[in-house]
C-alpha positions, 0 to 999 in steps of 0.5 A: 531283059529287053522286050525285043529279045523274045520277039520271035519266041513261040509261046502257047498259053493254056488257061480255061478261064477267059478273063485270066487267059486274056490278062496273061496273054496281054501281060506277056505281049507287054513284055515283048512276046509277040507270038503268044497263042492263047487257048483253053484246052489240051486238044488245041495244045496237042495240035500246036505242039505236034505241028512245029517247034514251040519254045514255051508252053504255060498251061493250067495243070488241072485243065481238062480234068488234070490232063496237062501233067500226063500230056507233058509226060508224053512229050518228055518221053518223045511221044508227041511233037518234034521237041521232047525238051520244050520249056514248060510251066504249069500253073495251079489253083490247088498246090496240094502235095499230090498235084505238085508231085504230079507236075514234078514227076511229069518232067515239067520245068516249073510250077506257079501258084495262082493268082498269077501275074505277068511278072511272076511268069517272066521271072520263071521264064528268066530262070529257064533261059539262064539257069535251066536244069539239066535233064536226068534219065531214069527208067520212069522219068525224063526231065529236070534233075530235082533230086527229090527222090532217088530215081536212077538204077545206075549212075549216068551223067545228066543231059544238057537238053536243047533250049530254044527259048534261050536261043531266041533270047540270045538271037542264035535261033537256027531251026535246022541246027536245033532239030539236029541237036534235038536228034542227037540229044534224043539218041543219048536219052534213048541210050540212057533210058534203055540202060536204065530199063535193062537194069529195071527189067532185071530187078522186076524179073527177079521178083516175078521169078521168085513169085512163080517159084514160091509155088503159090502164084496169086494176083500180086504178080500182075503189077510186076508183069504189067511193069515189065510189059511197059519197060519192054515196049519202051526199050523196043521202041527206043532201040528200033530208032537207035538201030540196036536190032538184036536188043530190039528183037529181044524186047519184041520177044519178051513182050508176047512171053509177058502177055502169055504169063499175064493171061495165065499168071495163076497157072504159068507154063514153066517154059514161059517162066524159063524163057522170061528169065533167059530174055531178062538175062540177055537184055541185062548183059547187053545193057546193064553190064555194057557187054554186047551179046548179039549171038545170044540175043539172036538165038533166044529171040529167034527161038521164041519168035518161032515157038508155036505157042506164041504164033497167035500173039500180035495177030 
């Protein structure tokens, strides 16, 4: 790997220990990385990732009280910065099962155990350039396909994501083209994610309905209702950007119904439970089976949006 081939690559190195930070920065520069920004905290990283395209982030996984995996997950979900698919490497002094699991489930490309050497980092970078894993999209994960545990509710093809680090190495980097490819990939990811969430919503709703039908509601249902609320928010956000307005309307309607049940889970209104079931069925029909049921979607969402008992929600 020629040093000059990474001359323009933008790398952010995050390491809380000053001596380690300097050594790694100098080591990367010695291997041809001329644009290395060396910082010590997540606040600085958030600013850099949010401003422009970064090709690679190498970050201590325990920085700012184990904050990097959570932040990396936000990036992968499309919640921060222009590129949800930027290359990431986590470093750690504590490769416990729990810490490694947190890194993997955040969708980070690779993990390195300290003490580090520039050579070890270059080896991981080489793997990302030449053998980066395609991404898998499920209801609770977006990131490299490792198949350590079943994630998918339905079988969907893997997604080959933009790899700006490889573009730098090959000398084919074109910002406008890459931004277009990121947009196209995000559209595909959103479609897969909404499909997965639709199936998940159906599964969660089955549990919730069974719980309320038991006649003995208790606090155990709260975990399912919170999970349902997160999934509804996620589909609503992604379908708004994809232009799928009728499903976005369904999910927007599902949110206040779920919030109402969260506030009255011990004494649920039967009408709310029935509406919840209708909404789940419509969302599942629209995405889980591939059928577009726009008329049904509009009818249900409009009836809920006009319902007086939800008029206060969202004010």
